[in-house]
C-alpha positions as CSV (number, residue, x, y, z in Angstrom):
1,M,-31.3,4.5,-30.4
2,T,-31.3,7.8,-28.6
3,Q,-29.6,7.8,-25.2
4,Q,-30.0,9.9,-22.1
5,P,-28.9,13.6,-22.4
6,F,-25.1,14.1,-22.3
7,I,-24.4,16.8,-19.6
8,I,-21.9,19.2,-21.1
9,I,-19.6,21.4,-19.1
10,G,-18.4,23.7,-21.9
11,E,-14.7,24.1,-21.7
12,N,-14.0,27.0,-24.1
13,I,-14.0,30.2,-21.9
14,H,-10.4,29.6,-20.7
15,C,-7.6,32.1,-20.8
16,T,-5.3,29.3,-21.8
17,R,-7.0,29.0,-25.2
18,S,-4.8,30.2,-28.1
19,R,-5.1,31.1,-31.8
20,L,-2.2,31.1,-34.3
21,T,-1.2,34.6,-35.2
22,N,-0.9,33.5,-38.9
23,G,-4.2,31.7,-38.9
24,S,-7.6,32.6,-40.1
25,F,-8.8,34.0,-36.7
26,V,-6.2,36.8,-36.7
27,T,-6.3,39.7,-39.1
28,E,-4.2,42.8,-39.7
29,L,-6.0,46.1,-39.1
30,A,-5.3,49.6,-40.3
31,G,-2.3,51.2,-38.7
32,G,-0.4,48.0,-38.2
33,R,-2.6,46.7,-35.5
34,Y,-4.2,43.2,-35.3
35,G,-7.6,41.8,-34.4
36,L,-9.3,38.6,-33.6
37,V,-12.0,37.6,-36.0
38,F,-15.2,36.1,-34.6
39,K,-18.8,35.3,-35.5
40,D,-21.5,37.2,-33.6
41,G,-24.7,35.7,-34.8
42,T,-24.6,36.1,-38.6
43,A,-22.1,39.0,-38.4
44,T,-18.3,38.7,-38.7
45,R,-16.6,41.1,-36.3
46,T,-13.1,41.9,-35.1
47,L,-11.8,42.4,-31.6
48,P,-8.6,44.5,-31.5
49,V,-5.6,43.0,-29.8
50,P,-3.9,45.3,-27.3
51,E,-0.4,46.4,-28.3
52,A,1.0,45.2,-25.1
53,I,0.0,41.6,-26.1
54,V,1.4,42.0,-29.6
55,A,4.7,43.1,-28.1
56,G,4.8,40.0,-25.8
57,E,6.7,36.8,-26.0
58,E,3.7,34.6,-26.8
59,W,2.8,36.7,-29.9
60,A,6.5,36.4,-31.0
61,N,6.1,32.7,-30.8
62,G,3.1,32.8,-33.1
63,K,0.2,32.4,-30.7
64,V,-2.3,34.7,-28.9
65,R,-4.5,33.7,-26.0
66,H,-7.8,35.0,-27.5
67,V,-10.0,34.7,-24.4
68,A,-7.3,36.6,-22.3
69,V,-7.4,39.3,-25.0
70,A,-11.2,39.7,-24.6
71,V,-10.9,39.8,-20.8
72,W,-8.1,42.4,-21.0
73,Q,-10.2,44.6,-23.3
74,G,-13.2,44.1,-21.2
75,L,-11.4,45.2,-18.0
76,Y,-9.1,47.9,-19.4
77,G,-10.2,48.7,-22.9
78,Q,-12.1,51.9,-23.8
79,G,-15.2,52.7,-25.8
80,A,-15.8,50.5,-28.8
81,E,-12.9,48.2,-28.0
82,Q,-14.3,47.4,-24.6
83,A,-17.8,47.0,-26.0
84,V,-16.7,44.5,-28.7
85,A,-14.8,42.5,-26.0
86,L,-18.0,42.0,-24.1
87,D,-19.7,40.9,-27.3
88,Y,-16.8,38.5,-27.9
89,I,-17.4,36.6,-24.7
90,R,-21.2,36.8,-25.0
91,A,-20.9,35.2,-28.4
92,M,-18.8,32.4,-26.9
93,A,-21.3,31.8,-24.2
94,R,-24.2,31.9,-26.7
95,D,-22.4,29.4,-29.1
96,Q,-21.9,26.9,-26.3
97,E,-25.5,27.3,-25.0
98,E,-26.8,26.7,-28.6
99,A,-24.6,23.7,-29.0
100,G,-26.1,22.1,-25.9
101,A,-23.9,23.0,-22.9
102,A,-25.3,22.8,-19.4
103,Y,-22.6,24.8,-17.8
104,L,-20.0,27.4,-18.9
105,D,-16.6,26.5,-17.5
106,L,-14.5,29.6,-16.8
107,N,-10.8,29.7,-16.1
108,V,-8.8,33.0,-15.7
109,D,-5.6,31.5,-14.3
110,E,-3.5,32.4,-17.3
111,F,-4.9,35.9,-17.6
112,S,-2.2,37.4,-15.4
113,T,0.5,36.5,-13.0
114,D,-0.9,39.0,-10.4
115,N,-3.4,37.3,-8.1
116,D,-5.4,40.5,-7.4
117,E,-5.8,41.0,-11.1
118,K,-7.0,37.4,-11.5
119,L,-9.5,37.9,-8.7
120,R,-10.9,41.0,-10.5
121,A,-11.0,39.1,-13.7
122,V,-13.0,36.1,-12.4
123,V,-15.6,38.3,-10.7
124,W,-16.0,40.4,-13.8
125,A,-16.2,37.4,-16.1
126,V,-18.8,35.6,-13.9
127,N,-21.0,38.6,-13.9
128,L,-20.7,39.0,-17.7
129,L,-21.5,35.3,-18.3
130,Q,-24.6,35.5,-16.1
131,E,-25.8,38.5,-18.0
132,A,-25.1,36.8,-21.3
133,S,-26.6,33.3,-20.7
134,P,-29.0,31.5,-18.3
135,L,-26.5,28.7,-18.0
136,P,-24.7,28.3,-14.6
137,V,-21.0,28.9,-14.3
138,S,-18.4,26.2,-13.5
139,V,-15.5,28.1,-11.8
140,D,-12.3,26.3,-12.7
141,S,-8.9,27.3,-11.1
142,S,-5.8,25.9,-9.5
143,N,-6.2,28.7,-6.9
144,L,-8.9,28.2,-4.2
145,E,-9.1,31.9,-3.6
146,I,-10.1,32.5,-7.2
147,I,-12.7,29.7,-7.0
148,R,-14.1,31.2,-3.8
149,A,-14.4,34.6,-5.4
150,G,-15.9,33.2,-8.6
151,V,-18.5,31.1,-6.8
152,K,-19.4,34.0,-4.5
153,A,-20.1,36.2,-7.5
154,C,-22.7,33.7,-8.8
155,N,-26.3,34.7,-8.4
156,P,-27.8,32.4,-5.7
157,N,-31.2,32.6,-7.3
158,R,-30.0,30.9,-10.5
159,S,-29.0,27.2,-11.0
160,K,-26.2,26.0,-8.8
161,P,-22.7,26.8,-10.0
162,L,-19.9,24.2,-10.0
163,V,-16.6,24.2,-8.2
164,N,-14.0,22.7,-10.6
165,S,-12.6,20.9,-8.9
166,V,-12.3,19.1,-5.6
167,S,-10.0,16.2,-4.8
168,L,-8.1,14.5,-2.0
169,E,-5.3,17.0,-2.7
170,R,-7.8,19.9,-2.6
171,V,-10.1,19.0,0.3
172,D,-10.5,22.7,1.3
173,A,-12.4,23.2,-1.9
174,I,-15.2,21.0,-0.5
175,S,-16.0,23.6,2.1
176,I,-16.2,26.3,-0.5
177,A,-18.9,24.3,-2.4
178,A,-20.7,23.3,0.8
179,E,-20.9,26.9,2.1
180,S,-22.1,28.3,-1.2
181,G,-24.5,25.6,-2.2
182,A,-22.5,24.7,-5.3
183,G,-22.0,21.4,-7.0
184,V,-18.6,19.9,-7.6
185,V,-16.4,18.3,-10.1
186,A,-14.8,15.6,-8.0
187,G,-11.4,14.3,-9.3
188,A,-10.0,10.9,-8.6
189,G,-6.6,12.2,-7.7
190,G,-4.9,11.1,-4.5
191,A,-3.7,13.2,-1.6
192,S,-0.1,13.1,-2.9
193,G,-0.3,11.8,-6.5
194,M,-2.3,10.8,-9.5
195,P,-3.9,7.4,-9.8
196,E,-2.2,4.8,-12.0
197,N,-5.0,2.3,-12.5
198,M,-8.7,1.7,-11.9
199,E,-8.2,0.4,-8.4
200,E,-6.5,3.6,-7.3
201,R,-9.2,5.7,-9.0
202,L,-11.9,3.8,-7.2
203,A,-10.1,3.9,-3.8
204,N,-9.5,7.7,-4.0
205,T,-13.1,8.3,-5.1
206,A,-14.5,6.3,-2.2
207,V,-12.6,8.4,0.3
208,L,-13.6,11.7,-1.4
209,M,-17.2,10.7,-1.7
210,A,-17.4,10.1,2.0
211,M,-16.0,13.6,2.6
212,L,-18.5,15.2,0.1
213,E,-21.5,13.4,1.7
214,E,-20.3,14.4,5.2
215,H,-20.3,18.0,4.0
216,G,-23.9,17.6,2.8
217,L,-23.4,17.4,-0.9
218,A,-26.1,15.3,-2.6
219,R,-25.1,12.8,-5.2
220,N,-26.9,14.7,-8.0
221,D,-24.6,17.7,-7.3
222,I,-21.5,15.6,-7.7
223,Y,-19.7,15.2,-11.1
224,L,-17.1,12.5,-10.9
225,D,-13.9,12.9,-13.0
226,P,-12.0,9.6,-13.2
227,L,-9.0,11.5,-14.7
228,V,-8.3,10.8,-18.4
229,Y,-4.7,10.4,-19.6
230,P,-3.6,10.2,-23.2
231,V,-3.9,6.9,-24.9
232,S,-0.7,7.8,-26.8
233,V,1.2,7.5,-23.5
234,K,-0.1,4.1,-22.5
235,A,-2.6,1.9,-24.3
236,E,-4.4,1.0,-21.1
237,N,-5.3,4.6,-20.2
238,S,-8.6,4.5,-22.2
239,L,-9.7,1.1,-20.8
240,D,-8.8,2.1,-17.2
241,V,-11.2,5.1,-17.5
242,L,-14.0,3.1,-19.2
243,E,-13.9,0.4,-16.6
244,T,-13.7,2.9,-13.8
245,I,-16.8,4.7,-15.1
246,R,-18.7,1.4,-15.2
247,E,-17.7,0.5,-11.6
248,L,-18.5,4.0,-10.3
249,R,-21.9,3.9,-11.9
250,H,-22.5,0.6,-10.2
251,I,-21.3,1.7,-6.8
252,Y,-23.0,5.2,-6.6
253,G,-26.1,4.5,-8.7
254,P,-28.2,6.6,-11.1
255,D,-28.0,10.0,-9.3
256,I,-24.3,10.5,-9.6
257,H,-23.0,12.4,-12.6
258,F,-19.7,12.4,-14.5
259,A,-17.4,15.1,-16.0
260,P,-14.2,13.6,-17.4
261,G,-12.0,15.8,-19.4
262,I,-12.7,13.9,-22.6
263,S,-10.1,15.6,-24.9
264,N,-7.2,14.6,-22.8
265,I,-7.4,11.1,-24.3
266,S,-6.3,12.2,-27.8
267,F,-3.3,14.3,-26.9
268,G,-0.4,13.6,-29.3
269,L,-2.4,11.8,-31.9
270,P,-3.8,12.9,-35.3
271,K,-7.5,13.6,-35.9
272,R,-8.1,14.4,-32.3
273,P,-11.8,15.4,-32.7
274,L,-12.6,11.9,-34.0
275,I,-10.8,10.2,-31.1
276,N,-12.6,12.5,-28.7
277,Q,-16.0,11.7,-30.2
278,V,-15.6,8.0,-30.2
279,F,-14.2,8.0,-26.7
280,A,-17.1,10.1,-25.5
281,R,-19.5,7.6,-27.1
282,L,-17.7,4.7,-25.4
283,C,-17.7,6.5,-22.1
284,R,-21.5,6.9,-22.4
285,E,-21.9,3.3,-23.2
286,H,-20.1,2.5,-19.9
287,G,-22.4,4.7,-17.8
288,C,-21.0,8.2,-18.3
289,D,-23.6,10.9,-18.6
290,G,-21.4,14.0,-19.3
291,G,-18.0,15.5,-19.7
292,I,-15.9,18.6,-19.9
293,V,-15.9,19.2,-23.6
294,D,-16.3,21.6,-26.5
295,P,-20.0,21.3,-27.1
296,R,-19.6,22.1,-30.8
297,Q,-17.5,18.9,-31.2
298,I,-19.2,16.6,-28.6
299,N,-22.9,16.6,-27.7
300,G,-25.7,14.1,-27.3
301,S,-27.0,14.4,-30.8
302,L,-23.6,14.1,-32.4
303,L,-22.8,11.0,-30.3
304,D,-26.1,9.5,-31.4
305,S,-25.3,10.1,-35.0
306,L,-21.9,8.4,-35.1
307,D,-21.7,5.6,-37.6
308,T,-20.5,2.7,-35.5
309,E,-20.1,0.5,-38.6
310,S,-17.8,2.9,-40.4
311,I,-14.1,2.1,-40.8
312,A,-13.2,5.4,-39.0
313,Y,-15.2,4.4,-36.0
314,R,-14.0,0.8,-35.9
315,L,-10.3,1.8,-36.1
316,T,-10.7,4.5,-33.5
317,A,-12.6,2.1,-31.2
318,D,-9.8,-0.5,-31.6
319,L,-7.3,2.1,-30.6
320,L,-9.3,3.0,-27.5
321,L,-10.2,-0.5,-26.5
322,G,-6.6,-1.8,-26.7
323,R,-7.1,-3.9,-29.8
324,D,-4.6,-1.8,-31.9
325,E,-1.2,-2.3,-30.3
326,Y,0.7,1.0,-30.2
327,G,-2.0,2.6,-32.4
328,M,-0.2,1.6,-35.6
329,E,-3.4,0.7,-37.6
330,Y,-5.0,4.0,-36.6
331,I,-2.0,6.1,-37.4
332,S,-1.4,4.4,-40.7
333,A,-5.1,5.0,-41.6
334,T,-4.8,8.7,-40.9
335,R,-1.7,8.9,-43.0
336,D,-3.1,7.1,-46.1
337,G,-6.4,8.9,-46.0
338,T,-8.5,5.9,-44.9
339,I,-9.8,8.0,-42.1
């Protein structure tokens, strides 16, 4: 049976995102230079990597932050290299839009260690994304100055942007959202630490919700993030989130939204996309209507199409619902090719 739409905050336009330098997305160009291979519609194109990045430590360790390359070329590149950088980010925005994203999450924190440079980057990127796609931007940063600059750059005549995120540890971010008319991703973190169980998540969220409503934010502009921890670290981490979602939906009713970071659940385990998809489906069954995800891997249609009777689904659900102690059945099945 088809469920309600799954509201996707597309997570891909982050300067943390890396490619392997010896992988299929990196190619050697004439003259000893390197480029990032990408699809632009039906065409395969290449974005040159600046020599300063190739000479850096991360490249020496076999990785390249591909979104950061595009931002660098967009800000500092010349001629054709700058033009292809714009197309690189436009293509990423278009891919997420076509896959069903409702927001484009943007994070430039790892673009530079210089704060002024990051401020220029977030404003530049917001403007480019708004030119490339009708989707609103979710401005994600650990730095409130960057969030403020990014949200301020958003066109007020378009759909509301999101502040990603507010929490009891970041209450000043609430005023940024309220002053700009933005929505918020509201995390369940405490004022001085992360929650360890459902009860702490619910208590932190209750205090934060009171602050948000006091600042005039409507419930349909709030996306609750119950904070997802890896199930590989503690078997109860999945169940805690699922039960928290159920309780939050009961407490705050149909107008509140959700935006958990779904993929955190699978960290450290094999076949992560499968775990993420099954977990997203379980979250939705518990009342969750969205998430911060890669829309090419998780979207409403895909969740509807999952075969809940398959061995792969059953073993993954057992892992996530605490029926597979230490995940041994799941891990064995990935090793022997059962899933």
